[in-house]
Structures are given as structure tokens and as C-alpha cells.
N, C-alpha and C positions, 0 to 999 in steps of 0.2 A: 173679795176672795182671790186667792192666788191662782195663776195658771198651773195646770197639772204637769209641771216639769220639775226636774231637780229634786230638792228635798221634799217638796209637796208630794211629788209622785211616789217617792220611797215610802213616806208615811202612809199615804193612802193605800199602797199595795200591801203593806205589812199589817197595819191595823185594820179592823178590830182584832184584838187577841182575845180568845175565849178560853175559859178554864176547861179542863177535860170533862167535867160534869156538865158544862154549859150553863152553870148558874151564875157565873160572874163574867163580865165583859169589860175590857179596857178599850176605849175608843179614842181616836185622834180628833181634836177640834181644829187647832191652828198652831202655828209656831211664830216666834219673832226672834230677831237677833238683837242683843243688847248693844249699847254703845261700847266701843273698845275702851279699855281702862287707860291705855297710853297711846299717844300718836306714834307714827312711823319712826320719827327721829329718836324719840325717847326709847322705843323698843330697841333700836340699833345700839344706842349708848348702853342700855342696861343689860343687853344680851337676852331680851325677852322675845316672845312670839307675838306678832301683831295679830290679835284674834278677837273674836266677839263671842260672848256666851250665847248658847242656844237654849231658849226657853220654849218648852212645848206644852201646850194646854191639852191635858188629857181628861177624859171623863170615865169614871169607874161606875158601872151599874151592877148592883147585886140583885139577882132575881130570887123569887121564892115560888115554889110550886103551890098552887091552890089544890088542897087534897081532894076536894069534892069534884072539881071539873078537870083537874090535871093541866089547866092552862098556866102559863108563867106570867107573873106580874112583877113589876119593878118594886123592890123593897126599899132600895136606898141608892141615891145617886150622889157622887162626889165629883166636883170639878176642881182641878188644881194645875198650876204651872209647875212643870217638872224641869229641872236643870239637866240637860243632856250633853254636857261637855262643851268645849270651846271649838269654834271653827275658824281656821286662819282666814284672814281677809286679804284680797288682792289690793296692792297699793295702786295709785293711779298710773303707775308706769308698767303695770302688768306683771309685777314680781310679787313674791311673798317674803315676809321677814320671819324667818324661823330661827329661834334661839339667837337673835341678833345678827344673823347673816342673811343676805338676800339670796333667794333661790327662785328658780324658774321651773315650772312644770311644762315639759316639752310635749307638744301635741303628738298623738299617735295615729299613724295611718294603718288601718287594719282592714281585713276583708269584710265587706258589708254583709250583714245577715241577708238571707234570701235563698233562692234556689239557683244552683249552677249546673250546667250541662257541659260535659267534657268527654274526650276519649283518650285512650292510652297511647295514641300516635303509633299504634302497631307494635309496641315494645313487648307486650306480655307474651303473645303467642308467636311461635316461630314462623307461622304463615304470613305474619304482617297484617292480619285482619284487624280492623278498627273495632275495639270493644268500647261501647258507649257507657257512660255512667252519669248519674244525677246525684247531687248532694244537697240536702236541705240543711242550711246552717242557721240556727236560731241565735238570738242575742244571748240567751242563756238557756241551757237544757241539752237534751241528747241530740246528737247528729243522726240524721237518717240518710243512708246511701242506697241507691239502686244501681245495679250494674249488670251488664251482659257478660256471660262467659263464652269461651270459643265455640261452644255447642249451641249458642243462641238461646240459652235459658236466662230468665231474668231473676236476679237475686236481690235480696234486701240485706242491709247490715245496719245494726243499731250501735252507735258509738264505736265504730270500727272493730266490732267483735266478729265472731264466726258468722259466715253468711247463711241465710236461709232463703228458700224460694220466696219470691216477692208475693206469690199468691197466698202464702201462709199469712202474711200480714193482712192481705185483703180479706181472707176468711175470718181472721181475728176481729176485723171490723164488722163482721156479720154478713158478708156477702156470700151467696151460694155459688156453685160452679156456673149455673145458668146465668146468674146476674153478671158474673165476671165476664163470661163470653159475650153476653149481650152488650156490655159496655165497651169492649175492645174490638168487636167484629161486626161487620154487616153480614146479613144472611141471604142465601139463595134458597128458593123454594122449589121442591119437586112434588108432583102429584102422581100417585099410582092409581090409574084408572083401567079397569079390566086387564090387569097384567101389563099395561103399557106404562112407560115412564114419560111424564111430561114436565118440561122445565119452564118456569116463569121467566121469560127472556128479558134481560136488561142488557141491551147490546153493548154498552160501554164496557161492561165487565169482561167481555170476551176478547177485547183488544190485546194483541201481542201473544195470545195463546195459539197453539197449533191445533187445528181442527182434528178431532179424533174420529169424525164421521162426516158424511156429506150433509151440508146444511141446504135444504131444498125449499123453494118457494111453494107452499102447499097449493096455491091456485094454479100455477102454470106448470109445476113440476120441473122448473129449471134449477140447476145446481148453482147456488150463490157462492159457496165456498167448498172446494173439493177436499177430501181427506188428505191430511199431511201438509196442507198449505197454512201459512201463518195468516191469522186474521188481522187485516190492516184497517186503518181509519176509513178507507174507502168502502170496505166491506160493511163496516158498522153503519155508515151512512145509508147504504142500500138496505141493510136489515131493518133499520129504523123506519124505512118508508114502506116496507112490504105489509099490506093489510093482512090481518088474521094471523100474524106470527107472534101474538102475545105468549102463546104456549107452543113450545117447540118439542116435538117428540124426540127423545134422545135414547141411544143404546146404553146398555149397562156400563160399558167401558167408561162413559162420561161421568158416572156417579161413583164408581168404585174408588175407595180410598178417600173420598170426601168425608169431612168430620161433622157429626151431627151437633146442632146447637142446643137441642132439647132432647129429653128422653123420648124414644119412639115407643109408643104404647099401643097395644092391640085394643082398639076401641070396644070390642065385644067382651074380652075377658079381663081387660085391665092389666094384662101381663106386660112387663117392660121387656121389649124385644131387643132394644139397643140403648145402653146407658149414654148419658150426655157426654160429649167430648170423645166419643169413640168413632173410629173410621168405619165406613160402610163396607161390608164384605159381601162376597157372592152368596154365602149361606143365608145371611140376613135378608138379602133381596129375595131369595127363593121363598123364604118363610113369609115375607110381606106380600108377595104376589098371590099366595094361596089365600091370604086373609082378605078382609074387606078393604075398600079403597080408602087411602089416607094420604096425608101430606108429610113430606120430610123437610126439615129446615136444616141447611148445612152452612158451615162457616165459609164466607167468601175469602179465599186465600189465593194469592198468586205469587209468582217468583219475583216480580218486579218491585211492587211497592206495598204489598200486603203480606207481611211475613206471619208465620204461625206461632210467633214467640210465646204469647201468653198461653195459648192452647197447649204448647209443648211443656211449658213450665208447670201447668196444672197436672200433667202426667207424672212429674217427678215429685210432686208435693204429696207428702204422706198424710197430712192432716185432712180430716173429713168435715169438720164443722168448727164453729167459732171457739167452742170450749177447748177442743184439741189444739187448735192453733195458738190460743193464749197460753196453754200449758207449754207448748213448744218454745214460745218466746220467753216464758218464765225460766225454763231450763237453761236457755241461752244466757239470760241476764244474771241469774243466780245459780250457777252450777253447784250441784251437791246438796241443794235444799230440796226436801220433798214438796212438790207443788200441791197446793189445795186449790179448789175452784175459786174461792174468794180471793186468795192471795194472788193468783194468776191474773184475775180480772182487775184487781186494784193496781197491780204493777203496770199492766198494759194501759189502763186509763191514766195512770200517773205519768207515763212516759212522754206523751205528746199532747194530752188533752186536759192537763191540769194547769191553771194559771200560776200556781205556786212554783211549779217546777219547770215550766216551759214558757218562753216568751220570745216571739219573733221580733218584737218591738215595732214601732210605727214604720221605721225604715225598712225592716225586713218584710213586713206585710206589703208595703208599697212595691218593693223590688219583686217579691214573689208574684203578686197579682199581675204586674207588668209582664213578667217573664212567661207566665202561663196564658197570657193573652186575655186578661179580664179588663173590663172598663174601669170599675171602681178601684180606688187605690187605698181605701181604708178597710178595716175588718178586724176580727178578733186576733189576739196575740197567740192563741193556741191553734194547732192544726185541726182540720176537720177531715172526714173521710173523703170529701170532694177534693180537698187540696191534694191528698195523697194520690187519688185517681188522676187528677190533672197532671201531676208530675210524671206519672207512669205513661200517660197518653203522649206527652211531649217526647219522652224518652223512646217510646216505641216508634213514633213517627220519625225521630232522628235516625233510628236504625233502618227505617224504611226509606231513608234518603230524602226526607222532607225537613227543611229547617237547618239552622246553623248552630255550632257549639259556641259557648261563651269564652271570652278572653279574660282570664283572671286578673291580668295586669292593667286592664282598661280602668281608667280613673272613675268610670261609672260604676265599677264593682269594688272600689276601695273608698273608704270614707275616713274622715278625720274625727278622732275623739279628742276633745280639748279638756282642760282642767276640770270644768264643771262636771262633765260626764264621767271622767275617771274617778273624781271625788265621790260622785253619786253612787258608783258601783261599790266603792270602799265602804261608804256609809251604810249601804244596804247590807253588806256583810256583817258590819257591826250590829245593826238592828236585829238581824236574824239570830245572832248569838244571844242578844238580850231576850229575844222572844222565847227561847227555850226556858230561860230562867223564870221569866214572868209567868209562863203557863204553870210552872210548878208552884209558884207563890200564890197564884190566883185562888187556889183551893183554900189557902189560909185566909184570904181576903173575905171569903164568905163567912167564916166563923169568927175571925178576930177583928173585923172592921178596920182593915188597913187602908191607908190613903194611897193615891197613885205614886206619890214620892217614895213610899216604902217599897213599892213593887219594883221600881226601875233602878237598876244599877248602871250608872253612866260610864263606869270604867271601861268595859269592852269597846264602847263606841269611841271614847277618847283614845284608847290604845290604837285602834285601827286607823283613826285619822292621823295621829302623830306618826305612826309607822309609815303611812303613805307619804306625808310631807317630809319626813326625816330621812327615810332610807329606800324609797321606791327608786327603781331604775330610771324612771322618767323625771324624778325630782332632782334637779342639778344645781350646783353652786353657780350663781350667775357670773358669766364671763364679763368682767368690768374693765378690761384693758383700755378700751376707748369706746366712745358712743356707738361706733359702727358695730363693734363686736357684740355690744349689748343688744342692739336691734336684731342682728343676725341670729343671736341665740334665741330671742323670743319668737322669731319667725321660723324656727327649725321644726321639721316634721320627721318623726322617726318611725321606722317600721319595727323597731325592737321593742322590748318591754313586756310586761305581763300581758298575756293574751295575744302577743304579736309573734314575730318570727324570732329565730335565734340565728346568730351569725353563721353557725356551722350548717344549719339546715337550709339557709336561703340559697337558692340556686342562681343561675345566671339570669334567668328571665325576669325575676323580681327586681334585680338591680339595674336592669337595662333602661334606657330612655324609651318611653312609649310615645307615639304620636299625640295621645291625649294630654301629655305633660305640657303641651304648648299653652303658655299663658297661665299655667296653674302651678307647675313645679319647675324650678330652674334646672336646665340640663347641664349646667356647668358647675355650679357650686355643690360639691359633695366631697367628703373626705377621701383621700387615697388610703389604700390599705384594706383591712378586713371589713370595714364598714361601708365600702364604696357602694353607692346606690341605695343603701338602706337608710341613710340619714340624708335628708334633702332639705332644700330651702324653698319657702313659698316664693312664687314669682311676684314682681312688683305690684300688680293690681289684683292679685288673686284674693278671693274671700271664700268662706264656707257658707253654704245655704242652710235652710232649716233642718235638712236631713243629714248634714255633715259632709256633703259632697263638695268638692272644690269647684268654684265657677270663676269665669273670667269675663271682663267687659268687652263688648263690641259696639261699633257704631252701626246703626241701621242704615241700609242703603235702599232708597225708594226711587224707582224709575231712574236708575243710573246716578241719582244724586246722593252723595254722602251727607246724611243729616247729622245734627248734633245730638240726636236722641241716642241714649246709651242703654244697652240691655245686657244683663249678666246671663251667660249661658253655662250650664253644667256640661260635663263631657258627654252625657247621654243625649242631650238636646243638640249639641253642636254638630254631631254627625249628619243631621238632616239638612243642614244649611250649606250654601256656597259662600265661603268667606274669603274676601280679598285681602291682600297684604296691606300693611299700614303705609307703605311707600308707593302705592299705586298713584299714577299721575292724575291730579284733579285740575280742572280749569278754574277760573275765578268764581264761577257759580257753584263750585263743588261737584261738577259733573265728571264722571269717569271719562278720560280722553281716549285711551287705547281700545281697540276692538277686542283683542284677546288679552285677558288678564290672568296672571298667575294666582290661583286660588287653592283653598283647601276644602275638600268635600269627602265625607265618609273616611276621615283619617288618611286621605291620600292627597298629594299635591298634584293638581291638574291645571290645565288651561281652560278657562271658561269664557264664554261670550259675556260682554259687559251687561247685557240685559238680564242675565241669570243671577248676577251677584245680589245677595240678600243682606250680607253684613260685611264689615270691614274692620281690620285690627285698629286698635286705638293709637298705638305708638310702637315703634320698633323695639323699645326696651320692655315691651309687655312680656316677652318670653324669658327674660333673665331676672335674677333676684336683685335685691337692693345692693348687695355687696358687689355683684358682677356688673351692675349697671354703671 
């Protein structure tokens, strides 16, 4: 059995195809490539394409319904090898022969799928306030953005359309107001006993606040914090040690304006006195005092690192339940169409939760899980409601001043798509076109006994493949001036092309040399002119890893000794290590001589003690490309 990558993955994701009635099914078994008709030299002479026929083994099963039980049983099964066009083969020099000319498919450097957090650098609003945003980029499917506006409300955008409150999206996922508040806030508890307010004291939460009343030790009557004084870490230490201060009697001022996390219900009548997410007012307190004793749960919010953003967003959110929220999203995605309940639900499910329309890919899932701080790096290709919550939580904590934003130009956030992957995407497009035709014909297969060969028309697939190799922006006529220009052309990495940047849109940052280019992309060899920095060359020893990220080799240094053990590190891993230069002085035993050594750590060049060095460059020409070395 083949590994599930490339063609195998495409076939497995698109098959089985079912007829609309569900009575006929076309399934994929395996594929093989035939021997090429001509060898490379002959193809060049005759002006042909060096390619191999693709034969795919398909199984067609026709079902019939048993009238008595209603169960389906297989009536007829046909297996057959179907011809699905020709696939150009790579020669042993890494080029393709298309219509007798040698061509190269240049690798593309594109933004890795995953989740990215950023801010607008204070450009949007005149106050210079940083507005944070998060963007979930799938390998294919709709983009999902979350962003803050200057009033600190959180909004969501689907596919860069009009924004809607982020809580609308959460409601559409089936969360209630209470659920949402519970996930984003911690709560404080107050008890009303005989008309008195008592607060369950958690001393740490008072730090930095200004006391609105005297905090008194109930045993001795001594004032620990006087009114109007700021509560410091020292006060908190004292408060934590005072016995019997689990419940602190508090005046009304302390509670007014706090927001309740659950409906406040009169336990005797069942009447809702204060709805969830509403602030406590004096009138409500007076009503509560007259009634029986009960507990209030309020959101723990402070000025420093616990903002009220989600609670505020819920106030501007007009939708009340999942159905209304899904309708709202439907109106946004399909303006002008009258929404029905089913249509709204299907559209919403199809956006991020259907494997046909949405795929993060293995890389995207790995990057996503790493970024939201999960341990496991594998998972489904579609989003889950937990994923969306995790992104919002990171975004809110960024706004609260916890955590760092991402750097888009870091080579840990850009990956290389080579021929195989670009070709796979084209082939998938071709198969999806075929799928539509096959579904229509499968209905005939039930009645007229067609074979798999009759169902499949290979023309759309062949057309897509030929178009890719013949006229794609990344398929270029091989530069054969001399052997060096040939090698350079094959090692080229471009940020342009389908799904990449355009020259006009690319700003200064993308083109610039980034510290992570070290040993991966050459800082010297790039064209002058409009393409500068968008077309690069691989460095001498660089290679791509399984995920498509560029990595570069280093010598391991153990106890100050440079060993001959070599390890490839990607840009993400490299930041955690201290890496010495290739020309650091070694003695005959391979020990580092100097006390202080010039090193790289966390993308900065620093001086480090020789005992801290973990890796060392392999050679001084590691940073440049073949042509520049």
C-alpha cells in the first residue's frame, strides 16, 4: 500500500463518489504509472512530453433496495483500470521535458497554514492604540479573522467580509451567554445574609485596586488597608494570613457596577431579578435585600490584566440563540437570499466543519496546535468549537498584555511548496471537475450497466495538468547558459505565483533579509528590480523537512567539544539554542578555546560563555547560495 501523500491522498479524499440517489458508488482501489513510451533523449528530439500514463483501478458498486426490509444490498460490482491522462515525469536532473523543451518548476515560498496573531502597529486609530487581530489560515477553505476595534469589542470576519461580533459566531456554535462568560472569565462570589453583603475573599484579586472601604481584621479590629489606599503585595500577604477573613463584609459601593455571571433569581418566586451580563444597580440590591438570602456571582474584571472585552461584545451582539446567529452569518455570506433554518445551518456547518470544503492540512494543524499551546501536534483537518475558543482566548490574553504577536516573515511561518505539492493541488482541481460529471452519470450506471471507464472522462484532468506544466507562472523554461545557471535555477525559491504574493502588493518587510534566513536562504543572491527579495536562492546546505519548512545543518557541541554529529534544525527550533560561528577557534581536541564566543540565540547575535554553546555552524559558506559561494 502507498503512503497517503500526493496522488494517493487526492484519490482517497475525493473518492468514493456516490450518485445522488445513493444507489451507485464509485470507489478508488489503487493506481499505477505505466512505463514512459519514449526516453528523455527521444522526447527532446521528437518534441514530445516525457510522461507516463496514469492507470487508476476503480470499483463500481450498484446497490438495490430490498423492498421488504429497506436495507441496501450489493447487486453488481465491476472493477476496472481506467486511464486518467498522462503525468509528466521528472528527469534525473530535476527538470521536466514538455513538448521537447526542458522546463523547471520553481518552488514556492508561501505563508504556512495555521493561526497568526498580529496588531495594526497603531495605524488604524488616531490614538495610536494597538488593535490586536487573529487570523486562521487553512490550506484550503474560508479564512476566519478575529479583531478588536478601538472600543475594545471583538469582531469576527469570514473571508474578509463585513465584520460581525465574535460572540455571534460563538452563539452559532451553540454556546449560551452564560457558557461564553464562564469560558472567558473567573467569577467572584457575594452572599447576601440578613441584608449584609459578604465577599468570598481571594486576596490576590485585590492587588493594585484602590480600597473603597476600610479592610478590618475582624478579630482585633485593626485596619489593614485604609480607604483610598492602593492595595499592595504586602497588604495581600497580611490578608492571606489573617484567620477568619474568608468572608469579608463589604459596603454596597464595592459591588455596584459589577457584572453578574449568571441570572439572579428569586429562590422563592423564580422571578429573574437581574439578567446575565447585566451590571448590579442600587435598585436591584434593595430588592435583593428584602428577599431571602442568596449568592451573587460576578465577573472578575480589573483594569490591568482582565479586560471586560467579551462581556462588552455580548452587549452589542443582537443575536439571542444559535438559530438567530446562524441566520446572521447566512445573511452575511449570501446577501439578498432569504435564509431558511436548514440553509443557514448547512452553510455554517460547511464553512469550517466540512472536510470537503475546509482543510488545515497536517502542517496547519501542527502550527495551530503549537500556537495555542497544545501538546499533541496531530488532529483533524477541520476546525472544532474548541479551536475557535482557543484562538479567542489567546487573542484576549494578548489584549490583556500577556504573550507576544507573531512575525509573518519568520521562516517558521513560511513554507516551501515544491513540484509535487503544486502538482497535487492542480490534480485535485481536475478531479473535482470530473466528480461533478461522474455524479450525473452514476444515475445512468444504475439502469444501463455502465463500466467505470464509461463514467470517467480524463480530458479535464489532462487539461489541468498540461496547463500547469505548460503555462503556470512557476513553470519556467530552463536556464541552460552554463551548468551553474542550471543549478541556480533549480534551487530558486519564489514568493510569487498562484496562491502567493504579487509584485505590486508585496511590501518592504516581505522582501527584507530576516535573521532566520541564516543558512536557509541566501541574503545576497536575489534579482535587482521589482522582484528583489521575492525571488531567492536556497543556501548551500539548506533542505526542506517533512512539513516543508527550510532547515539547515549544525554541529552539535557537547561539553565545549565540537563533535562530528550533525543535526538539521528548522527556524522554529533554532531560536531555542545557542549557536556558535563556524570560525570559532578550536584546539586539536576540538575544544572551544576562547572564554566568550560570538553566538546566535533567539535571532540575535550575542556573546556567550563557551559552556553555554549547544551547536556550531558547519562552514562559513553555509549562509550563501551555490552561486555566491
